[in-house]
Backbone bond lengths (Angstrom), bond angles and torsions (degrees), N, CA, C in turn:
res aa  C-N    CA-C-N  psi(-1)  N-CA   C-N-CA  omega(-1)  CA-C   N-CA-C  phi
1 M - - - 1.465 - - 1.534 109.63 -
2 S 1.314 114.86 157.81 1.460 119.68 171.77 1.525 108.95 -143.61
3 V 1.321 115.26 159.35 1.459 121.89 178.54 1.527 109.10 -74.89
4 N 1.340 117.00 139.00 1.466 121.22 178.94 1.523 108.85 -133.63
5 T 1.320 116.58 89.79 1.469 121.86 -176.08 1.524 112.75 -126.55
6 Y 1.314 117.59 8.99 1.457 120.33 -175.41 1.520 111.47 -69.40
7 A 1.329 116.11 126.26 1.464 123.22 173.48 1.528 106.97 -128.31
8 P 1.334 118.98 107.18 1.461 120.82 -176.70 1.523 112.14 -52.89
9 N 1.325 115.33 134.22 1.462 121.47 -178.89 1.528 108.16 -142.89
10 P 1.348 117.17 65.77 1.464 120.26 -173.09 1.522 114.22 -61.88
11 S 1.329 117.24 -24.75 1.466 120.12 179.21 1.522 112.34 -89.36
12 N 1.357 116.52 -0.44 1.461 121.85 176.95 1.528 111.77 56.68
13 I 1.340 116.13 45.95 1.462 121.64 -178.70 1.525 109.86 -83.70
14 N 1.322 116.26 126.52 1.473 123.41 178.03 1.528 112.98 48.26
15 P 1.326 117.73 57.27 1.463 119.45 178.89 1.529 110.84 -65.60
16 K 1.330 115.81 147.10 1.467 121.33 -179.39 1.526 108.80 -92.52
17 R 1.325 115.62 100.49 1.463 121.19 -173.91 1.531 113.30 -90.09
18 Q 1.319 117.73 -2.09 1.462 120.83 178.92 1.529 110.22 -56.22
19 K 1.351 116.08 136.97 1.459 120.76 178.66 1.522 110.68 -121.45
20 D 1.334 115.83 152.47 1.459 119.92 175.48 1.527 109.43 -94.35
21 K 1.317 116.76 -173.70 1.466 120.58 -175.53 1.529 112.91 -67.32
22 Y 1.325 116.59 -16.31 1.461 120.05 177.61 1.528 112.45 -93.21
23 G 1.340 116.50 0.20 1.453 120.66 178.87 1.511 114.92 84.89
24 T 1.339 117.33 11.89 1.466 121.28 179.43 1.519 110.43 -85.32
25 S 1.322 117.82 130.21 1.462 122.44 -179.96 1.527 110.65 -79.26
26 L 1.338 116.15 149.97 1.461 121.24 -179.36 1.521 112.45 -75.18
27 D 1.324 118.08 -26.85 1.460 121.13 -173.79 1.526 111.81 -54.48
28 Q 1.338 116.80 124.94 1.464 125.73 178.35 1.526 113.09 66.47
29 N 1.322 117.40 11.23 1.457 121.16 -176.69 1.523 111.50 -120.05
30 L 1.332 117.14 -179.13 1.464 122.73 -172.28 1.521 110.93 -111.63
31 L 1.326 115.76 128.53 1.465 121.11 177.95 1.520 109.46 -87.40
32 G 1.325 116.15 126.09 1.454 122.05 177.01 1.519 110.68 -119.71
33 I 1.334 115.80 159.18 1.463 121.73 179.81 1.528 108.42 -117.04
34 S 1.331 115.87 126.74 1.460 120.42 179.94 1.522 110.33 -81.10
35 Q 1.320 116.70 172.10 1.460 121.41 178.34 1.523 111.45 -64.39
36 K 1.332 117.57 -21.43 1.463 121.99 176.39 1.527 112.05 -89.15
37 G 1.319 117.03 1.02 1.459 120.87 -179.80 1.513 114.04 85.83
38 E 1.327 118.17 9.05 1.461 121.20 179.01 1.529 110.59 -76.61
39 Q 1.319 115.88 145.37 1.460 121.41 173.45 1.529 108.70 -90.33
40 I 1.311 115.21 116.00 1.463 121.24 -178.46 1.526 108.25 -127.02
41 I 1.315 116.14 137.85 1.463 122.18 -171.32 1.525 110.87 -102.23
42 I 1.332 115.05 130.33 1.466 121.44 175.96 1.528 108.04 -103.83
43 P 1.327 118.52 121.41 1.464 120.05 179.81 1.528 112.85 -61.67
44 D 1.320 115.10 147.10 1.465 121.55 175.80 1.527 110.61 -52.85
45 R 1.313 115.86 140.54 1.457 126.28 177.38 1.530 113.49 69.07
46 S 1.336 116.85 13.26 1.464 119.95 172.86 1.522 110.19 -65.31
47 V 1.311 116.22 142.57 1.464 121.74 174.94 1.527 108.48 -75.62
48 V 1.345 117.01 126.87 1.465 121.81 179.85 1.526 109.96 -134.16
49 K 1.327 114.61 158.80 1.462 121.90 175.07 1.515 108.68 -120.98
50 I 1.334 117.34 132.18 1.462 120.55 176.77 1.526 109.22 -77.81
51 I 1.327 115.38 122.11 1.465 121.81 178.40 1.523 110.58 -90.56
52 E 1.357 115.20 -37.84 1.470 119.65 -177.14 1.519 109.52 -155.57
53 N 1.326 117.49 135.38 1.462 122.58 173.33 1.520 109.49 -86.34
54 R 1.330 116.70 133.83 1.459 122.62 -178.47 1.526 109.69 -132.95
55 G 1.319 116.61 65.43 1.459 120.06 -178.24 1.510 110.72 67.54
56 D 1.350 116.80 -121.43 1.456 119.80 178.18 1.526 112.12 -84.85
57 K 1.325 116.60 4.54 1.461 122.69 176.08 1.526 109.52 -113.86
58 A 1.324 115.45 166.37 1.460 120.58 175.10 1.517 108.89 -146.35
59 L 1.320 115.91 143.04 1.458 121.68 172.39 1.522 106.56 -90.35
60 V 1.334 116.31 121.13 1.462 119.83 -174.71 1.521 111.06 -126.17
61 K 1.316 114.18 160.01 1.466 121.90 173.45 1.515 107.70 -123.36
62 A 1.334 115.32 115.34 1.460 120.41 174.26 1.526 108.56 -87.07
63 L 1.307 117.07 140.47 1.460 120.28 -177.15 1.519 112.73 -59.67
64 S 1.324 117.24 -28.89 1.463 120.99 -173.05 1.523 114.22 -96.11
65 I 1.346 118.00 0.34 1.468 121.51 -174.83 1.524 109.27 -125.70
66 P 1.338 119.11 130.96 1.468 121.28 -176.66 1.526 113.73 -63.71
67 E 1.334 117.62 -38.83 1.457 121.63 -174.10 1.529 112.59 -80.21
68 T 1.332 116.55 150.00 1.462 120.80 163.66 1.524 107.08 -82.12
69 L 1.338 116.68 144.87 1.461 121.06 -171.69 1.519 110.91 -134.14
70 E 1.329 115.78 142.03 1.459 120.68 173.22 1.521 108.34 -89.95
71 V 1.336 115.64 128.25 1.461 121.00 -176.94 1.520 109.55 -136.41
72 S 1.334 115.77 167.85 1.457 121.22 173.91 1.524 109.40 -70.77
73 K 1.330 116.38 126.88 1.462 120.74 -179.39 1.533 111.05 -65.80
74 A 1.335 116.50 -26.41 1.462 120.53 -179.39 1.525 112.14 -65.76
75 K 1.329 117.06 -17.47 1.459 121.52 -178.15 1.531 112.68 -95.55
76 L 1.330 116.17 12.29 1.460 120.70 178.11 1.525 109.48 -109.55
77 S 1.311 116.52 147.24 1.468 120.70 -175.12 1.529 110.94 -135.21
78 T 1.325 114.83 146.50 1.462 120.33 174.06 1.529 111.63 -94.39
79 F 1.342 116.59 1.47 1.465 120.70 176.51 1.521 109.71 -112.84
80 P 1.314 118.35 133.04 1.456 127.38 -8.23 1.532 111.20 -67.32
81 S 1.314 116.48 151.48 1.460 120.23 179.87 1.527 109.82 -65.21
82 I 1.324 115.32 144.17 1.461 120.91 178.79 1.522 107.63 -114.03
83 K 1.305 115.60 118.36 1.469 119.23 -177.19 1.521 110.01 -147.91
84 K 1.314 115.03 166.21 1.455 120.80 179.10 1.527 109.81 -68.37
85 G 1.319 114.20 158.60 1.455 119.11 174.78 1.514 115.07 92.87
86 F 1.343 118.36 7.70 1.467 119.18 178.28 1.531 109.39 -65.35
87 R 1.341 115.19 153.32 1.466 120.32 -171.60 1.520 113.95 -127.84
88 K 1.343 117.67 -0.87 1.461 118.98 -174.01 1.529 110.84 -131.75
89 V 1.344 115.77 129.00 1.463 121.97 -178.97 1.525 109.26 -140.68
90 I 1.334 115.65 136.84 1.467 122.43 171.93 1.523 107.29 -114.60
91 A 1.331 117.32 122.18 1.466 122.74 -176.30 1.523 109.77 -112.86
92 I 1.344 116.06 120.70 1.464 122.62 -175.83 1.522 109.71 -103.29
93 D 1.324 117.22 122.55 1.465 123.56 178.13 1.530 108.15 -102.53
94 I 1.339 115.94 98.73 1.469 119.93 -174.97 1.522 111.73 -66.61
95 E 1.324 116.87 -44.25 1.468 120.11 -176.21 1.525 111.91 -58.31
96 N 1.314 116.88 -42.02 1.463 120.87 -176.36 1.523 113.59 -98.36
97 Q 1.334 116.90 2.30 1.465 122.36 176.19 1.534 112.56 52.14
98 N 1.339 114.26 52.91 1.452 119.77 172.81 1.521 109.30 -147.31
99 F 1.314 117.34 170.36 1.462 118.61 173.64 1.519 111.28 -148.05
100 M 1.327 113.38 155.77 1.459 122.59 -175.18 1.522 109.26 -120.10
101 V 1.316 116.21 145.79 1.461 122.45 178.92 1.528 107.86 -119.67
102 F 1.333 115.49 124.64 1.460 120.98 -176.92 1.529 110.44 -118.24
103 E 1.322 115.28 144.69 1.461 121.22 173.29 1.526 108.97 -137.02
104 K 1.324 115.86 136.55 1.462 120.67 179.46 1.524 109.44 -86.01
105 S 1.322 116.11 123.50 1.462 121.28 -176.71 1.526 111.47 -67.69
106 K 1.322 116.15 134.11 1.461 120.71 175.68 1.528 111.32 -72.00
107 Q 1.332 116.37 -24.87 1.455 120.39 -178.02 1.533 112.12 -81.71
108 T 1.342 116.80 -46.57 1.467 120.61 -174.16 1.521 113.61 -103.63
109 N 1.339 116.81 -14.40 1.468 122.39 -176.04 1.527 112.00 64.25
110 E 1.335 116.82 22.17 1.459 122.71 178.05 1.527 109.36 -106.27
111 W 1.354 114.76 147.34 1.458 119.35 176.40 1.522 109.90 -76.35
112 E 1.336 116.48 133.29 1.454 121.99 -179.28 1.524 109.93 -122.40
113 L 1.331 115.87 137.82 1.461 121.58 174.86 1.522 108.07 -81.17
114 I 1.331 116.67 117.11 1.466 119.18 -177.26 1.527 112.75 -107.75
115 S 1.343 117.19 -10.96 1.463 119.98 178.18 1.524 109.51 -160.45
116 Y 1.339 115.66 143.35 1.468 121.68 179.19 1.523 106.94 -147.01
117 V 1.335 117.61 110.98 1.461 120.71 -172.03 1.530 111.38 -139.55
118 Y 1.326 115.01 164.22 1.462 121.71 173.46 1.527 110.20 -75.45
119 T 1.340 115.30 159.05 1.458 119.84 179.70 1.523 110.26 -147.21
120 K 1.316 115.45 -178.83 1.467 123.39 170.36 1.519 106.56 -139.58
121 T 1.351 116.69 131.41 1.462 121.04 -176.90 1.528 110.72 -117.27
122 G 1.341 116.36 -176.57 1.453 121.98 -168.55 1.520 115.61 -79.45
123 I 1.327 114.28 158.18 1.457 122.55 176.47 1.527 108.14 -139.41
124 D 1.331 117.57 144.23 1.465 120.71 176.24 1.522 109.98 -62.74
125 S 1.328 116.22 130.14 1.459 121.54 -179.36 1.518 108.42 -157.73
126 E 1.320 117.46 -174.99 1.464 121.06 179.51 1.524 111.20 -58.18
127 L 1.314 117.02 -38.28 1.462 121.30 -178.08 1.527 113.02 -111.11
128 G 1.331 117.47 -3.66 1.453 118.83 -170.05 1.513 115.88 -126.65
129 Y 1.338 113.38 174.16 1.464 123.16 -179.38 1.522 108.62 -139.96
130 E 1.329 115.35 159.62 1.452 118.57 170.41 1.531 109.10 -65.01
131 T 1.307 116.79 147.24 1.462 120.34 175.07 1.525 108.75 -64.85
132 P 1.337 118.95 124.45 1.467 121.02 -177.17 1.524 111.65 -70.41
133 K 1.323 114.84 148.22 1.464 120.29 177.23 1.523 109.83 -96.60
134 G 1.325 116.04 151.80 1.454 119.54 178.11 1.513 112.34 147.43
135 F 1.342 114.09 -163.71 1.461 123.23 179.93 1.530 107.33 -118.39
136 F 1.331 117.65 123.07 1.459 121.32 -168.65 1.530 112.59 -129.93
137 T 1.340 114.56 147.26 1.455 121.08 169.60 1.532 109.37 -85.23
138 V 1.320 116.36 171.85 1.466 121.91 179.14 1.526 108.41 -122.89
139 P 1.345 118.57 102.07 1.465 120.54 -175.97 1.519 115.05 -81.37
140 V 1.336 117.83 -25.85 1.465 119.15 -174.25 1.526 109.82 -159.65
141 V 1.322 114.44 152.72 1.459 122.87 173.96 1.525 106.88 -127.70
142 K 1.342 117.10 141.24 1.462 120.82 -176.50 1.529 110.81 -124.25
143 Y 1.331 115.32 144.01 1.459 119.56 171.46 1.534 110.51 -63.61
144 V 1.329 115.68 -45.88 1.464 121.29 -175.97 1.523 109.49 -134.61
145 M 1.329 116.63 133.32 1.459 122.31 175.43 1.531 108.70 -115.93
146 P 1.344 118.88 109.40 1.460 120.22 175.52 1.521 110.68 -76.51
147 Y 1.321 116.85 153.94 1.463 120.38 173.60 1.524 109.06 -138.09
148 T 1.325 115.25 158.04 1.463 121.45 -173.12 1.525 111.51 -115.65
149 D 1.343 114.89 167.30 1.462 120.06 174.82 1.521 109.91 -94.52
150 E 1.332 116.93 -171.36 1.465 120.91 -175.95 1.525 113.30 -67.77
151 T 1.340 117.68 -13.20 1.467 120.83 177.61 1.528 112.28 -96.42
152 G 1.326 116.76 -2.01 1.456 120.47 -178.67 1.516 114.07 89.36
153 Q 1.338 117.21 2.43 1.461 121.10 178.93 1.529 110.48 -85.78
154 K 1.329 116.01 150.98 1.461 119.81 179.27 1.518 110.35 -59.83
155 A 1.337 115.83 127.44 1.455 120.89 -179.42 1.521 112.23 -106.40
156 G 1.336 116.55 -27.82 1.453 119.37 -178.41 1.510 111.40 171.92
157 T 1.327 115.71 -166.20 1.464 121.06 -179.42 1.525 110.10 -142.59
158 A 1.338 113.92 156.89 1.463 121.47 170.73 1.527 107.04 -129.73
159 K 1.319 116.86 141.60 1.465 120.43 -174.71 1.524 111.86 -99.48
160 F 1.330 114.68 154.71 1.466 123.77 173.55 1.534 111.07 57.69
161 A 1.327 114.62 65.26 1.466 121.95 -172.47 1.529 111.26 -100.42
162 I 1.324 116.16 131.87 1.464 123.73 -177.75 1.523 107.79 -116.55
163 R 1.350 117.44 111.53 1.471 119.69 -176.17 1.524 110.78 -83.30
164 F 1.342 115.38 132.22 1.458 119.94 179.27 1.518 113.58 -129.73
165 C 1.337 119.42 -16.25 1.465 120.35 -179.84 1.519 110.31 -162.96
166 G 1.342 117.62 114.70 1.454 120.60 179.48 1.517 109.99 53.71
167 G 1.341 115.83 -130.53 1.451 120.36 175.54 1.511 112.70 -88.67
168 G 1.328 116.90 17.24 1.454 122.02 179.87 1.527 111.46 -90.30
169 Y 1.313 115.33 123.55 1.468 122.34 179.76 1.529 109.75 -124.26
170 L 1.304 116.45 156.32 1.455 121.66 159.43 1.519 105.40 -94.13
171 H 1.334 117.61 124.98 1.468 119.32 -174.15 1.520 111.49 -149.27
172 G 1.320 114.58 169.09 1.450 120.72 175.87 1.516 111.81 -72.76
173 T 1.319 116.15 169.92 1.462 122.38 -177.59 1.529 111.27 -54.43
174 P 1.345 117.63 125.40 1.468 120.12 -179.69 1.528 111.76 -73.82
175 I 1.310 115.39 143.42 1.459 121.20 178.67 1.521 108.79 -124.81
176 N 1.332 116.56 122.44 1.457 121.30 178.02 1.533 110.31 -69.61
177 V 1.321 115.26 157.28 1.467 120.74 -177.54 1.524 111.21 -53.57
178 Q 1.335 117.12 -45.87 1.463 120.91 -176.74 1.533 112.89 -72.66
179 E 1.335 116.95 -11.67 1.468 120.65 179.96 1.530 112.83 -90.84
180 E 1.327 117.31 -9.61 1.461 121.19 -175.53 1.535 112.79 -59.61
181 V 1.334 117.15 -31.58 1.469 119.85 -177.11 1.527 111.57 -67.69
182 N 1.329 117.30 -22.01 1.469 121.63 178.65 1.523 108.61 -133.75
183 K 1.323 114.85 51.09 1.462 121.48 -170.89 1.522 113.01 -57.69
184 E 1.317 118.62 -46.27 1.467 120.95 -175.10 1.523 111.57 -61.64
185 F 1.315 117.20 -37.41 1.465 120.93 177.77 1.525 110.51 -62.54
186 F 1.330 116.82 -47.72 1.462 120.07 -177.67 1.528 111.95 -70.64
187 L 1.327 117.62 -32.18 1.464 119.42 173.81 1.521 110.38 -59.31
188 R 1.325 117.01 -47.05 1.470 120.75 -179.39 1.521 111.24 -63.14
189 Q 1.327 117.20 -42.95 1.463 120.71 -178.95 1.523 111.58 -62.81
190 K 1.316 116.83 -43.92 1.461 120.64 -176.79 1.524 112.21 -75.25
191 E 1.317 116.68 -38.27 1.461 119.62 -178.40 1.523 111.53 -70.12
192 F 1.322 117.42 -19.45 1.464 121.57 176.07 1.526 111.24 -64.94
193 T 1.343 117.82 -24.63 1.473 121.33 -177.71 1.527 112.95 -88.74
194 L 1.323 119.00 -4.68 1.460 120.33 178.92 1.525 109.99 -61.61
195 G 1.336 115.73 138.00 1.454 120.28 179.47 1.509 114.75 85.19
196 T 1.335 117.98 6.56 1.468 120.34 -176.07 1.526 112.88 -106.45
197 Y 1.323 117.95 -55.81 1.459 121.11 -175.77 1.525 109.36 -153.99
198 T 1.347 115.36 160.07 1.464 120.13 178.08 1.526 110.16 -70.95
199 G 1.345 116.56 166.34 1.453 116.82 179.23 1.510 115.72 168.60
200 T 1.338 118.61 4.27 1.459 119.57 177.70 1.530 110.01 -89.81
201 R 1.329 115.97 177.97 1.471 120.53 -179.78 1.528 112.58 -83.69
202 K 1.299 117.91 -9.93 1.469 125.48 179.46 1.523 109.77 162.94
203 C 1.321 113.69 -27.12 1.461 120.63 -172.31 1.525 112.48 -71.04
204 V 1.315 114.10 168.37 1.459 123.38 173.99 1.528 106.50 -109.60
205 R 1.317 116.08 120.02 1.460 120.54 -173.04 1.527 110.82 -101.64
206 T 1.316 115.53 141.65 1.456 122.41 171.86 1.526 108.13 -138.33
207 S 1.322 117.41 175.89 1.459 119.23 177.65 1.527 109.60 -67.96
208 E 1.318 116.47 156.13 1.462 119.75 -178.44 1.530 111.16 -63.17
209 G 1.322 116.95 -37.96 1.456 119.79 179.09 1.517 112.67 -65.16
210 H 1.317 116.63 -40.67 1.465 120.08 178.93 1.525 110.63 -71.06
211 A 1.323 117.32 -35.33 1.466 120.73 176.73 1.530 110.42 -61.77
212 K 1.327 117.14 -39.27 1.470 119.82 177.38 1.529 110.86 -65.22
213 F 1.329 116.59 -39.81 1.466 120.08 176.52 1.527 110.46 -57.85
214 L 1.335 117.37 -45.08 1.464 121.28 179.98 1.528 111.15 -66.92
215 F 1.329 116.62 -40.86 1.471 121.44 177.15 1.530 110.09 -56.37
216 D 1.318 116.83 -51.14 1.467 120.89 -179.04 1.527 111.15 -64.27
217 W 1.316 116.89 -37.46 1.469 122.66 -179.51 1.523 111.23 -64.90
218 L 1.320 116.93 -37.59 1.460 121.31 -177.15 1.523 113.44 -85.93
219 V 1.321 117.13 -35.46 1.468 120.64 -171.49 1.523 112.69 -92.22
220 G 1.315 117.18 -40.95 1.466 118.91 -176.32 1.516 110.50 74.42
221 S 1.322 117.94 -112.73 1.468 122.55 179.74 1.524 109.52 -85.51
222 A 1.327 116.37 102.68 1.460 121.21 -175.92 1.523 111.74 -82.23
223 N 1.341 115.42 153.26 1.461 122.55 172.00 1.526 107.63 -88.38
224 K 1.299 117.20 105.17 1.466 121.70 -174.13 1.527 112.81 -67.28
225 D 1.336 117.66 -14.85 1.460 121.32 -177.85 1.526 112.91 -90.82
226 S 1.320 117.38 1.34 1.465 120.55 -176.93 1.524 110.49 -132.52
227 N 1.332 115.88 140.55 1.462 119.99 173.88 1.524 110.79 -72.36
228 D 1.335 116.37 -35.89 1.462 121.72 -179.45 1.525 110.49 -86.66
229 Q 1.325 115.47 136.67 1.458 121.37 -178.55 1.527 110.57 -128.75
230 R 1.324 115.64 148.85 1.462 122.11 173.64 1.524 109.61 -97.48
231 L 1.318 115.78 151.12 1.449 120.77 177.86 1.529 110.94 -71.40
232 S 1.312 116.40 147.81 1.461 120.78 177.18 1.523 111.33 -75.92
233 E 1.343 117.09 -23.04 1.460 122.66 175.81 1.524 108.34 -158.85
234 D 1.336 116.49 166.16 1.460 120.87 -176.11 1.527 111.87 -59.36
235 A 1.333 115.61 144.08 1.459 122.15 173.29 1.520 108.06 -147.72
236 Y 1.317 116.10 154.08 1.461 120.94 -176.47 1.523 110.75 -135.54
237 F 1.333 114.42 151.31 1.457 122.47 172.28 1.526 108.63 -105.06
238 I 1.315 116.33 138.28 1.460 123.00 168.60 1.520 106.36 -120.61
239 V 1.329 117.17 118.59 1.459 121.87 -178.89 1.522 107.62 -116.04
240 F 1.336 116.17 124.73 1.465 119.62 -176.46 1.515 111.39 -140.76
């Protein structure tokens, strides 16, 4: 099972800035109650296990949270399915601003590192949040992810976006509308800052070329008539 609480809010209207003791924001996430009565937040798309069914509630254990928590059962999803035998993992190292891509070999059954690159992750801001930590499923991949400014107007786009938590994606370098006329210049300028400091709205940023590599690796045979794509097989994010 995984948490499914994402509600698109591109204009960032009335964001829920409340945080729990672990520093996780409530916005787009699930509020759970511990056995001690504490309010603890489980990020959207976190992998969870149901410990006990309680009518319209469920006692769950999220891999990234020590406590078992009672949550609304309506906020849990069986999509994407979680099963043994998965072969693809993306691991995000927030402290060192890099990430690793692993694939389990069909020949040797051993995990292999297939990519290791610099990144940029989220920071709390007027429009943004820190990138949440945890273990996440991947519900959708997009050719293009638009983003807005503080007024809700389109500000630009990022290509080859992989959603892993709420409005948080791993995507290629974002390009503002006014930068499109000299896109290659701005790509180089922005990609030079990867691996240095945080600064996104929640997302995990990589170069556009590397984002395309990940898109192709996850999707395989894409549907050219749709912006949204399904994964060819299960994959997971680990953010730490």
